[in-house]
C-alpha positions as CSV (number, residue, x, y, z in Angstrom):
1,X,2.3,-24.3,9.8
2,X,2.7,-20.5,9.6
3,X,1.4,-18.7,12.6
4,X,-1.3,-16.1,12.3
5,X,0.0,-12.5,12.3
6,X,-1.1,-10.5,15.3
7,X,-1.7,-6.7,15.2
8,X,1.5,-4.7,15.9
9,X,0.3,-1.1,15.8
10,X,-3.3,-1.5,17.0
11,X,-3.9,1.0,19.8
12,X,-1.2,3.3,18.4
13,X,-1.7,3.9,14.7
14,X,-5.4,3.1,15.0
15,X,-7.9,2.2,17.8
16,X,-7.7,-1.3,19.2
17,X,-11.4,-1.2,20.2
18,X,-13.5,-2.5,17.3
19,X,-16.3,0.0,17.8
20,X,-14.0,3.0,18.0
21,X,-12.1,1.7,15.0
22,X,-15.4,1.3,13.0
23,X,-16.5,4.8,13.9
24,X,-13.2,6.2,12.9
25,X,-13.2,4.4,9.6
26,X,-16.8,5.6,8.9
27,X,-15.6,9.2,9.4
28,X,-13.0,8.7,6.7
29,X,-15.2,7.2,4.0
30,X,-16.8,9.6,1.5
31,X,-20.1,8.8,-0.1
32,X,-19.7,7.5,-3.6
33,X,-22.6,6.9,-6.0
34,X,-20.6,4.3,-7.9
35,X,-17.5,2.4,-7.1
36,X,-14.9,1.7,-9.8
37,X,-12.9,-1.5,-10.3
38,X,-9.3,-0.4,-10.6
39,X,-6.1,-2.6,-11.0
40,X,-3.9,-0.6,-8.5
41,X,-4.0,2.1,-5.9
42,X,-1.5,4.0,-3.8
43,X,-2.4,4.8,-0.2
44,X,-0.6,6.1,2.8
45,X,0.2,4.2,6.0
46,X,0.7,6.7,8.8
47,X,-1.4,6.8,12.0
48,X,-5.0,7.2,11.0
49,X,-5.4,10.6,12.6
50,X,-2.8,11.9,10.1
51,X,-3.4,9.9,6.9
52,X,-6.7,8.1,7.4
53,X,-8.7,10.7,5.4
54,X,-6.5,10.3,2.4
55,X,-6.7,6.5,2.5
56,X,-10.5,6.7,3.0
57,X,-10.8,9.0,-0.1
58,X,-9.4,6.1,-2.2
59,X,-11.0,3.1,-0.6
60,X,-14.5,4.7,-0.7
61,X,-14.3,5.0,-4.5
62,X,-13.1,1.5,-5.5
63,X,-14.4,-2.0,-5.7
64,X,-12.5,-4.4,-3.5
65,X,-12.3,-7.8,-5.2
66,X,-11.8,-11.2,-3.5
67,X,-7.9,-11.0,-3.7
68,X,-5.9,-8.0,-2.5
69,X,-2.1,-7.9,-2.9
70,X,-0.7,-5.4,-0.5
71,X,2.9,-4.3,-1.1
72,X,4.5,-2.2,1.6
73,X,8.0,-1.0,2.4
74,X,10.1,-2.9,4.9
75,X,10.9,-0.1,7.4
76,X,12.8,-2.4,9.9
77,X,15.3,-4.1,7.5
78,X,14.5,-7.5,9.1
79,X,13.8,-10.6,7.1
80,X,14.0,-11.3,3.4
81,X,14.5,-8.4,1.0
82,X,11.2,-9.4,-0.8
83,X,9.2,-11.1,2.0
84,X,5.9,-12.9,1.3
85,X,3.8,-14.0,4.3
86,X,2.9,-17.4,2.9
87,X,-0.1,-18.7,4.8
88,X,-2.4,-18.4,7.8
89,X,-4.3,-15.1,8.5
90,X,-3.8,-11.5,9.6
91,X,-5.7,-10.4,12.7
92,X,-7.1,-6.9,13.3
93,X,-9.6,-5.7,15.9
94,X,-12.3,-6.2,13.2
95,X,-11.4,-9.9,12.7
96,X,-9.1,-12.2,10.8
97,X,-8.3,-12.0,7.1
98,X,-6.9,-15.2,5.4
99,X,-3.8,-15.2,3.3
100,X,-4.4,-16.5,-0.2
101,X,-2.1,-19.4,0.0
102,X,-2.7,-20.4,-3.7
103,X,-1.5,-17.0,-4.9
104,X,1.5,-16.9,-2.5
105,X,2.6,-20.3,-3.7
106,X,2.3,-19.3,-7.4
107,X,4.1,-16.0,-6.7
108,X,7.0,-17.7,-4.9
109,X,7.3,-20.3,-7.7
110,X,7.5,-17.5,-10.3
111,X,9.9,-15.2,-8.6
112,X,13.7,-15.3,-8.1
113,X,13.6,-12.6,-5.4
114,X,10.5,-13.3,-3.3
115,X,10.9,-15.6,-0.3
116,X,8.5,-17.0,2.2
117,X,9.2,-15.1,5.4
118,X,7.4,-13.8,8.5
119,X,10.3,-11.9,10.2
120,X,10.0,-8.8,7.9
121,X,6.3,-8.5,8.8
122,X,6.2,-8.9,12.6
123,X,7.1,-5.3,13.5
124,X,6.1,-3.6,10.3
125,X,3.0,-1.3,10.0
126,X,2.8,-0.5,6.3
127,X,0.6,-3.5,5.4
128,X,-1.3,-3.9,8.7
129,X,-2.8,-0.4,8.5
130,X,-4.4,-1.1,5.2
131,X,-6.4,-4.1,6.3
132,X,-9.1,-2.4,8.5
133,X,-9.9,-0.2,5.5
134,X,-10.4,-3.2,3.3
135,X,-12.5,-4.9,6.0
136,X,-14.7,-1.9,6.2
137,X,-15.2,-2.2,2.4
138,X,-15.7,-5.9,2.1
139,X,-16.6,-8.8,4.3
140,X,-14.9,-11.7,2.6
141,X,-11.5,-11.4,0.8
142,X,-8.0,-12.8,1.0
143,X,-4.7,-11.0,1.0
144,X,-1.2,-11.5,-0.3
145,X,1.1,-9.5,2.1
146,X,4.5,-8.5,0.6
147,X,7.1,-6.5,2.5
148,X,9.6,-5.0,0.1
149,X,13.1,-3.9,1.0
150,X,14.9,-4.3,-2.4
151,X,14.0,-1.5,-4.8
152,X,16.4,-2.5,-7.6
153,X,15.1,-2.5,-11.1
154,X,15.7,-6.2,-11.3
155,X,13.7,-6.9,-8.1
156,X,10.8,-4.6,-9.2
157,X,10.5,-6.3,-12.6
158,X,10.9,-9.8,-11.1
159,X,8.1,-9.1,-8.6
160,X,5.8,-7.5,-11.1
161,X,6.3,-10.5,-13.5
162,X,5.7,-13.0,-10.8
163,X,2.6,-11.3,-9.5
164,X,1.3,-10.9,-13.1
165,X,1.6,-14.7,-13.6
166,X,0.3,-15.6,-10.1
167,X,-2.8,-13.6,-10.5
168,X,-3.5,-14.2,-14.2
169,X,-7.2,-14.5,-14.9
170,X,-8.2,-13.4,-11.4
171,X,-9.9,-10.2,-10.2
172,X,-7.3,-8.6,-8.0
173,X,-6.4,-5.3,-6.5
174,X,-2.8,-4.2,-6.1
175,X,-2.2,-1.9,-3.1
176,X,1.0,0.1,-2.9
177,X,1.4,1.3,0.7
178,X,3.5,4.4,0.8
179,X,3.9,7.8,2.4
180,X,5.7,10.5,0.3
181,X,8.1,13.2,1.6
182,X,9.3,12.9,5.2
183,X,10.2,15.7,7.7
184,X,10.7,18.8,5.6
185,X,8.8,22.1,5.1
186,X,5.4,21.7,3.5
187,X,6.2,23.9,0.5
188,X,9.4,22.0,-0.5
189,X,7.7,18.6,0.1
190,X,4.7,19.5,-2.1
191,X,6.9,20.7,-4.9
192,X,9.0,17.6,-5.0
193,X,6.1,15.2,-4.5
194,X,4.5,16.8,-7.5
195,X,7.4,15.8,-9.7
196,X,7.1,12.2,-8.7
197,X,3.3,12.2,-8.9
198,X,3.5,13.6,-12.5
199,X,5.6,10.5,-13.6
200,X,3.2,8.1,-11.8
201,X,0.3,9.6,-13.6
202,X,2.0,8.8,-16.9
203,X,2.7,5.2,-15.6
204,X,6.4,5.8,-16.0
205,X,7.7,4.2,-12.9
206,X,11.3,4.3,-14.1
207,X,11.1,8.1,-14.5
208,X,9.5,8.2,-11.1
209,X,12.5,6.4,-9.6
210,X,14.9,8.7,-11.3
211,X,13.0,11.8,-9.9
212,X,13.0,10.3,-6.4
213,X,16.8,9.7,-6.6
214,X,17.7,13.0,-8.3
215,X,15.5,15.2,-6.2
216,X,16.2,13.2,-3.0
217,X,12.5,12.6,-2.3
218,X,12.1,10.7,0.9
219,X,9.3,8.5,-0.3
220,X,9.4,5.3,1.6
221,X,7.4,3.1,-0.8
222,X,8.9,3.9,-4.2
223,X,9.5,0.1,-4.9
224,X,5.9,-0.9,-4.1
225,X,4.6,2.1,-6.1
226,X,6.8,1.0,-9.1
227,X,5.4,-2.6,-8.9
228,X,1.8,-1.5,-8.6
229,X,2.2,1.0,-11.5
230,X,3.7,-1.7,-13.8
231,X,0.9,-4.1,-12.9
232,X,-1.7,-1.4,-13.6
233,X,-0.2,-0.9,-17.0
234,X,-0.3,-4.6,-17.7
235,X,-3.9,-4.7,-16.6
236,X,-4.9,-2.0,-19.1
237,X,-4.6,1.2,-17.1
238,X,-3.7,4.2,-19.2
239,X,-3.2,6.8,-16.5
240,X,-2.9,7.4,-12.8
241,X,-5.1,10.0,-11.0
242,X,-4.3,11.9,-7.8
243,X,-7.5,11.7,-5.7
244,X,-6.3,13.0,-2.4
245,X,-3.2,14.8,-1.0
246,X,-2.5,16.0,2.5
247,X,0.3,16.2,5.2
248,X,0.8,15.8,8.9
249,X,0.8,19.5,9.5
250,X,-3.0,19.6,9.1
251,X,-3.2,17.8,12.5
252,X,0.1,18.8,14.2
253,X,-0.1,22.5,13.0
254,X,3.6,22.3,12.3
255,X,4.1,22.9,8.6
256,X,7.8,23.3,8.9
257,X,8.4,19.5,9.4
258,X,5.7,17.4,7.6
259,X,5.1,14.0,6.3
260,X,3.0,14.0,3.1
261,X,0.3,11.6,1.9
262,X,-0.9,11.0,-1.6
263,X,-3.9,8.8,-2.6
264,X,-3.9,7.7,-6.2
265,X,-5.8,5.2,-8.4
266,X,-5.0,3.8,-11.9
267,X,-7.7,3.6,-14.6
């Protein structure tokens, strides 16, 4: 029996009080006349005071289906290189969200790289911070949490193939959790981010990976973005759109050493 996953960054990245958290989320959500069903999105995962507005700009515009696959980078290096939390539920101050065991089983059965593992998730924030946004959008849904530490082409293609098969015929949203450039001046970060974003818009994740490597872009979730981009392409998307972009300097007022945040959706 897999244990439920307790919050790790509540009270630090976002409020641990349900009312304060709800009020903060409300402040991030933009009024949208219509919400669009999209296959994949890219959203940041920093503390809400820094990146919450960018995340809210995406979540306020999309339909959240009954299954949400959240792929985040493994910042700690613990656990399996492609780690799937297999069962149980994830707890936030807004309540518990069940893991979609049927999809995790199908995913693990179809992948050579993905392994059932909880160690990679216990001290990791990249998936956790997405869940309250999803809870604000929808009451009942299930998640498939994947912590990704292997960004090889083989691992990306294997995970995309396995997820495609595991979710065939189902309404599902693929969430790539990623910040972009880390700890450099705003003007250089913005210029380099633009090069990666241009390739993501074209759904060319291999070109995006090349740009990230050649330009030394310190994007932490290049692997999750590649998987979500490939799955968007397979689900009929023809382009990616940048809907929001910001950086930590907006709050810290230090634009010489920023982390950047991009919010994108595929249509």
